[in-house]
C-alpha positions, 0 to 999 in steps of 0.5 A: 446422253441426250446431246450424244444421241442428237449429235449421233443422229445428225451425223448419221443423217448427213453421212447417210450410209444407206444412200451411199450403197448405190454409189458404191455398187456403181463405183465397184461394178465389174470388180472382184470382191477383194477389189471392191472391199479394198475400195470400200476401205480406202474410201471410208479411210479418206472420208474419216481423214477429211472429217477429222481435219474439219473437227481438229482445224475447222474452228481454227480456220474460223478464228483466223478469219475472225468469224464467230462460230454462231455466224458459221452455225447459222450459215451452216444450218442454212446450207444443211437445210438446202442440202436436205432439200436436195436429198428430198427433191433432187437426184438420188446419190446414185444418179448424181454421183454416177456422173463423177465416176473415174477409171482408177480404183483409188480415184473411185475410192476418193471421188465420188465415194469418199467425197462427196458421197460419204464426207459430204459438204453437209457432213463437213459443216456438221462436224465443224459446228458440233465441236466448238472449242468454247462450248465443248471440252476436249473429252466431248470433242473426242466423243464426236470423233468416236461417233464418226468412227462408229458411223463409218465402221457401220458404213464399212460393214454395209458396204461389205454387204452392199450387193445383198442389201440392194438386192433386197431393198433395190435402188428405189428403196435406197432412194426412199430411205435417203429422202426420208433422212433428208426430211429428218436433216431439214428438221435438225437444220431448222432447230440448229438455226433457231438455237444459233439465232437465239445465241446471237440475240442473247448477245 
């Protein structure tokens, strides 16, 4: 249960549903409610497929390149830590991803909504490092997929309610929440780095 909660929190932080709200509002500005919801569904589905790809094939790619998972975990947690720093000190998701807006509704759903806002580099690395084929059974890996589904389902609900939520907390409120999550993610990354180094030292 403790592992399940730890992984769930880690996935929630790197996917960052709250931080995605301002991006979604910027992407769907001027759209009808039906069109905006269609973009939300398309973006969430694309993000799920991307994360599922890394869950299923991420370690196979590492094996093909003869890279130890512990090495990838160390590198991944360093990148996660740097990613967390950008969440804390960098531009908000709205400011960062507004630069990437495209004209087509489908393009907006894929980029920047699905990638890199929902299925961020941090999320891709995280799902790879917590689905080790040696350490975790198929059942446990299926639990990770279920966690991703739960978080993305919650995200989709939030996107459907985005305009009401932002009206209450404002873009500044969403930015504050995103930065707090960045601090949590930094702590998680340091903990993961220390554990991976212990595995390497233990041999």
